[in-house]
N, C-alpha and C positions, 0 to 999 in steps of 0.2 A: 458812348464808346463808336471808334469807328469803327467800319468793317472794313479790315486792311489782311494782309499778309501776316502782320503781327496778332492779330485779334483770333486769325484761324489758327494761328498756333498755338495761341494761350489756352484753347478750347480743343485741341490735339492733346498738350500735356497735361489737360485736367481730368480727361477721360480717363488717362492711365492714369494718372493719380488716384481717382476715386478707385479704381481698380485695387489698386495697391492700396489702399485705406481699406474699403472693405476686407480684404483677404487677412488684412491685422485685427480687424474686426472677426475674421470665424476663427483664426488665432486663438480669439483669445476664449469667442463660441465652445472651441473644443477641448481647452481649459477647463470649462463649465461644464461642459458633460462630461469630465471624466473625474470631476469632483462630485457632482451629484452619481455617477455610477458607485462610486464607494458608498455614499450616503445612501443608497438603496441598497444598495449591499448589506450595511450596516443593519441596516430597518428590519428587513429581512431575517437578517440573527435575530436581532431583537423581537421578533413577532415570534420565531421558531424558539425560543428562549421562553417568552412569556405562554406559550401555551403547553410547552413542557413543564412550568411552574406552577401553573392552576392543575394538570393535569396531577400530580404527582399527591403522591398521601401526605407527605411533610414537605417541610421548606430545604430541602437537599438540593434544591436546584435555584435557591437564591442565587448564589454565590455567581453562578452560571449569568442570572439575569443581571446581577451589578454590571459584571464584567463587560454586557451587550451594551447597557443602557450608557456607561462612561464611553463606551467606542462611538455611540450617537451622538452625545453629547460634543464631544471633538469632531467628529464628520458636518457637525453643522457649521465652524468656521469659514472653512475654508470656500463653502458653498453661498454664506452671507456675503463673503468680502467678493466673491467674485461676481455676486446681483452687484452689488455699490459698484464694481467698476463696467458692470454693464448697464447700468443705469448713466454713468456719465458716456459712455460710450456709446450708445444706442439711444440715447432722447430725441434726437434728432428725426430719427431714422421713419418712414412712414409704417413700417408696423408694428412700430415701438407702444402702441396700444394693445392690442392682443398682447403682447408679449409680457408688459409688467402686469399685465389684467394675469396671467399664470404667475406670475412671479408671485403676486400679493394672495394670490390663492393657496402656494406653496408653504406661504409665511404666517399663511393664520392654521393650515392645518399642522405644521409642528407646532402653534403655541400650543397646541393644546394636550403636546408628546407628557405632560407635568401632572397635569391631571388626571390623564389614564393611567399614568404610571403608580398613581398613590391608590387608583379602585382595583389596578392589578393585584397589589402587595395587599392590600383587604381583602381580597377575591370577594369584592364585591360585584365584579363584570362575567357575564358567559364569554365564553370562549366565542360565539356567531358574535359577540358585539367586537369584543378586543379585533377579531381576523377582519371586521365589516372597517375598524379602523384604521389599520397599519396599511390594510387593502387603497383605502382613500389617501393616505399621505402617498403611497407611494404611487398611484395613479396619476394625482397635482406634478407630482416629480417629473413625471415620463411625458406627462403633456406637456410640460415646461421643453424639455429635449427635445416632442415632436412640436412644436412652435419654431424654437430655431431652425430645424430642420426643411421645415417648410418655407424659409425666408434665405435657404440659401440659393446662391445663383451660379455657382462656379461645379459644372458636374462633377470631376475626380474628388472634390471633397463632399457632396449632395450622397453621394454613393458608400464614403466610407461612415458618412452619418447615418444614413436610412439600416444599412449594413447592421451596425452599432446600436440604433435602437429597436429594430427590430431583436437582436439576441438579447438588450436589455427586456424586452416585452415576453418574450420564452420564458426567460431566466425569474422574469416575477413570478408567469403561472408555476412555475416547478418551486419557486418560494410559497404557494398556496397550495402548492398539491403536500409538500412538507408538513406544513400547519396543518390540512383539512386532516392528514393520516394522523397526526399524533392524537390529535381530538377523536377519531374514531376510534384507533387503538384502545385511549384509555378510556373509554365507555363500553368497550366490549364489546361492542355492536354496529354494526355498517345500515344504516335504512336504506330505502331507495335513491330517496333523494341525494346523502350524501353519495353514493354511488355513480349516479348521475352527475353529481357536480364533480366526480375523480374522470370520469370519460369525459367533460368538457374540458377541464383543465389539460388535460394531455392532449387532445386534437387543437385545445386553443396552442399548446407549445411547439406541435408541429406547425403548426401553419405559419407560425412565429419565423422560426426555424428554416422553414420553406424561401419566404421573404430574403431572409441572413443569407440563402447556401444563393441567391441571385444577385445579389450587389457585394459581398465579402472577397474581400483580398484573396491570392490562394494559400497563404502562411493559415490565416486562421478555418482556411477552409477545412485543410488538410485537418491541423489542430480537432475541428469538429468531427470531423470524420471517425479517426481516430478514437476518439473518445468510447471507453469501453464499459457499458451500464453495467452494476454488477449483480452476476444472479438469482442474491437475496434480493435485493431491490425489486425486481419484478417480479419476482415471488408474494411479496409483499403488497408489489403494487396491485396482483392480480385477486389477491384476497380481497384487499380493499375496491376493487371494483365489479367481485362479484358477491361476494358477501359470503360464500360457501365454505370455506373450512374457520367455524368461529371458533376453534379453538387455540387458531393465533393471536386471538383479538384478547390482548391485554397489555396492563400497561407494560412489563418487558421488552413483548411486541412494539410496543410504541416506543419506547428509548434506543431499537434498533432503528427502527424504521427511521427516527430522528438522524441517529448515526449517518447511517447509507445514504439517506436524501441530502444531509449535510454535505455530505465528500463530493456528491453529485455537483451540487450547486457551488462547491468551493473549487473545483474543476471547473466549473461552467467560469467560473470569475478568473480565472486564470487566460481561458482563450478573448471573455471581453475584454480583460486588460492591454491585451496584442492587437484589438480591434482598437481599441483607445490609442495605443502607439503608433496603427497605420494611418488611425486618423489627424495626428500630431505632423505625423508626417508629409502625408500630402499635403498639409496647411504651411509645414516651411517650403517644402518642394515650391506649391506656386507662388509663394512670395520672393524666394528666389530668380525666378522666370520670370515674375512681374515687375522683378527690380531689372533684370537685365535688360528686358524688355523698353521699360524707362528710360535706361542708359542707350541703347542701342536709335530709339525713335530721337531723344535730343541729340545724338550725334549724328541724325542723317538728315534733322533739321539746319542745324551747326552749316551742315555740310553744304548744302542746300541755300542757306543762308550767305555763305561766300563766294556763291557764284559758281560753284561747282556741278556737275551733273551726277546723281545718285550712280551707284554701278548696276547696269540690268533693271532699269526704272521700270516697270509693270506697268504698261498703261493700256493692257486688254480692259481697262472699263468705261474704255470708250467706244471700244467696238459695237455695244451695242446702242449708242448713242450718235454722234452725230457720223460716227467712221471713220473721221481722220484726226488724230490727237491733236493737229497741228489747227483744224478751223477750231479748236473752243481759246485758241490762245487768244484772241479777241476781246472773248468775256471775263480775261484774267490782266487787263492790261487798266491801269486806272491814272488817273491825274499823275501820281507821283511815279508814272513810270515803273510798276512793276512787271519783272520780266515774265513771258510768257511759259518757258523753260516752268520758272518756280511755280508759277500759279498749277500747270498742269502735275509737277514734282506732288504740290500739295493735297490736290484732288485725289490723287492716287493713293496718299497715302491714307486720307479719311477712308476711299473703298475699302481700301484692306483693311483697316481698322473695323470698319461695319461687318466687311464679311468676316472676321474672325466674332466679333459679337455675336452673329445671328448664327452659325456652327455652334458656337458654347450654346444658346437658347433652343437651340433644337433637338440639342444631345439632349439637356435639361427635361424637355418638353416629352422625349421619347421614356424618360424615365418615369416620369410623373404619369404618362399614360400607363404605361406596367402596374405602376401601383396601383391605381384608380380601376385600371380592370381586375386586380386582385379584390378590390374589395367591395366590385359588383358581383364578381363570381363567389364570395363569402356570403354575401345577402343571400343569393340566388339556393346556395346548399343549405340557409338559415330558414328560407321557408320551404323548401324541400322537405326538412328536419323535421317543421314544427305541422307541416298540413298530413305528410304521409309516418308521420312515428319513426323513421329512418337515425342511422348515426350519422355523424359526420363525412365518416369515408365513404358511406352507403351512400349516401349525397353526390358525394363528388362524383363516386364510379358510376351513378345515374347522369348527370351532366355529361360527364366524357361519354357514354355509349350513345346518347342523343345526339353529341357534335358528332359523332362518328357515322353514326346512322344518316342522320343527314348533308354529311360533308363541309359539315361547318366549325367555324372557330367555339372553343368552350365560351368566348364573353360573348358572342353574337345569342347562343340559348341561355345562358346569365340574363343580357339585357330584354329577350323577349319575354321571360318570366317575369321579370321585373314589372315590364310593361303591362304584361294580361293580369298581373295581379293587383298593380293601381288602378288599373280600369276597373275589374272588379270590386275593390274597397270604394271606390269612388261614388258606385251605383248602390253600395248599400244602405 
């Protein structure tokens, strides 16, 4: 291939087309995330119904369990169809190995549903085992969504995906809280281990919803902030967290807990659906914008090749280099008589595209930094909770007080704690 103006133009257009192809891939990935969201919700419903079925003294909840199982079976087909499309679209991408490893884990987990259901019907499994299985399959599905999110190089779409993933994770902790409460109320007692689990699930929800709040679109955030938690739900939650009012622990209370927590999760699903719509809208808007950019670039190149000058051509790229744009003309004159103006204009187009891509990379890196800092702060909180025997909120307040007293950021305090811990562990 000869290095000339036509080759330069070919690769400029190829760069734009790659962006457009990637956006179409993200659109399909967004559709997959939406289908996974619905399947997870159905699995959460089946998990709750399974606990309700096992906790009942008779088989009166068998019909509800049948309904939830049929819904999960129906929800699997769209996900599997999208995974097959994903394989055809993403097989050549560099991140495909990890992506398809996640897919394999999801498929394997889903294949274990049938034998599990048989054991539930026969009442041969304890509730903790059932909880562990459903938690595991949902964890694999969320990990697949996380893998998709990590590969996104478009900031607006990445924000929408991070908001939706964080909300899905928080909703999953709410689902685990519902299932834990059903088992606890049906058993008629709440041991210390179960109370600690309740507290952990509540704090985990808050952490996920905090991240969601940082990245969500305004309408979804308003809906979340306007969501009112039922006072009776809060009363039952306090009973579960303290275990003080043991008279309230009964099968009937467990049923009421199921109804109230289910309503809360169903309300969350409506917000999650809104996040999915926002994600798809971002994908479609970016595709339209990229298509217009491709058309504009093609028109600009056709104008240049016809011998005309682009209006208000930006040659600021040359100021930091050789000073005078005209001084670069000799480097763009070849044996075929390439016009200096064409060479300078093509170089300006290349520089313009490079600057735009660099700005996108910087915005994406800033988002990733925010998420990474959250993870480090969470790790530091976990260490404080473990070594000082305090709650998550107390650990967070401790980090904040330390940061204020030392006039530092919380991330700096968190990193210092993690560094000291690593040093002590290496010497142990």
